[in-house]
C-alpha positions in Angstrom: -36.9 -4.8 -24.3 -39.3 -3.8 -21.7 -42.2 -1.3 -21.8 -43.5 1.0 -18.8 -47.1 0.4 -19.5 -47.6 -3.0 -18.9 -51.2 -2.6 -19.0 -51.3 -1.7 -22.8 -48.4 -3.7 -23.9 -48.0 -7.6 -24.5 -43.9 -7.0 -23.6 -42.9 -8.8 -20.2 -39.3 -10.4 -20.0 -39.6 -11.8 -23.1 -41.1 -9.1 -25.4 -42.0 -10.9 -28.5 -41.9 -7.5 -30.5 -37.8 -7.1 -29.5 -37.7 -10.9 -30.6 -39.0 -9.9 -33.7 -37.2 -6.8 -34.0 -33.8 -9.3 -33.5 -35.1 -11.6 -36.7 -35.2 -8.7 -39.5 -33.8 -5.8 -37.7 -30.8 -5.6 -40.2 -30.7 -3.6 -43.2 -29.6 -6.8 -45.2 -32.0 -9.2 -43.8 -34.8 -6.9 -44.8 -33.3 -6.5 -48.4 -32.7 -10.2 -48.6 -36.3 -11.2 -47.4 -37.2 -8.9 -50.4 -35.2 -10.4 -52.8 -36.2 -14.0 -51.9 -40.0 -13.0 -51.9 -39.9 -11.0 -55.2 -38.0 -13.3 -57.2 -37.9 -16.6 -55.5 -35.4 -19.1 -54.6 -31.3 -18.2 -55.1 -28.1 -19.0 -55.1 -25.7 -17.6 -53.4 -23.5 -15.7 -55.2 -27.1 -14.2 -57.3 -28.5 -13.0 -53.7 -24.4 -11.6 -53.1 -24.8 -9.6 -56.7 -28.5 -8.5 -55.8 -27.5 -7.4 -52.7 -25.1 -4.5 -53.1 -22.5 -3.5 -50.6 -22.9 -6.8 -48.8 -19.5 -8.7 -48.1 -19.5 -12.3 -48.3 -18.8 -12.8 -44.9 -22.0 -10.6 -43.8 -23.8 -12.5 -46.3 -23.0 -15.6 -44.9 -23.4 -15.0 -41.4 -26.9 -13.3 -42.3 -28.4 -16.4 -43.9 -27.1 -18.8 -41.3 -29.2 -16.4 -38.6 -31.8 -16.1 -40.7 -31.9 -19.8 -41.5 -31.7 -20.8 -37.5 -34.9 -18.2 -37.2 -36.8 -20.1 -39.6 -37.0 -17.5 -42.3 -34.8 -19.3 -44.8 -34.2 -22.9 -45.8 -30.7 -23.8 -47.7 -30.7 -26.7 -49.8 -28.0 -28.3 -50.8 -27.6 -30.7 -53.8 -24.6 -33.2 -54.1 -23.5 -32.5 -57.3 -20.1 -31.4 -58.4 -19.4 -28.8 -58.0 -21.6 -28.5 -55.1 -24.7 -26.4 -55.4 -26.5 -24.8 -52.6 -30.1 -22.5 -52.9 -31.7 -20.3 -51.0 -35.6 -19.6 -50.3 -37.9 -18.1 -47.8 -40.0 -20.5 -45.9 -43.6 -19.9 -44.8 -42.6 -17.9 -41.9 -40.5 -15.8 -43.9 -42.8 -15.3 -46.5 -45.3 -14.0 -44.1 -42.8 -11.0 -43.3 -43.7 -9.5 -46.8 -47.3 -8.2 -46.4 -46.0 -6.7 -42.5 -42.6 -5.0 -44.5 -44.8 -4.1 -47.5 -47.0 -2.0 -44.9 -44.4 -0.7 -43.2 -42.7 0.6 -46.4 -46.0 2.8 -46.8 -45.9 3.9 -43.3 -42.5 5.3 -43.8 -43.3 6.9 -46.3 -46.5 8.8 -44.9 -48.4 7.3 -47.6 -52.1 5.4 -47.6 -51.9 1.5 -47.5 -54.7 0.0 -49.6 -53.7 -3.4 -49.3 -51.8 -4.2 -52.4 
């Protein structure tokens, strides 16, 4: 992603905005971030139930991408049956105010900082 107005845009060959969008740019990632921010740590099946319409394959790949990007932490407990939980990292939680403001902007609302 390159900008033609390099003098006023921070974009260069490696655009930080493009990198950010690739980390959160799918509807599933945003939904998962919102769910985990509001409701905390979740097991896989709970995330699947709360994320209406997502397939198991898509949930698995999305969580893996989010883990690789440092947005989600996966914790596996060595129990029988194996228990796995997902939660947002500090980096993932830091996205909430940005997402919240963006939702107000999209609705054409003033943002009061809540």
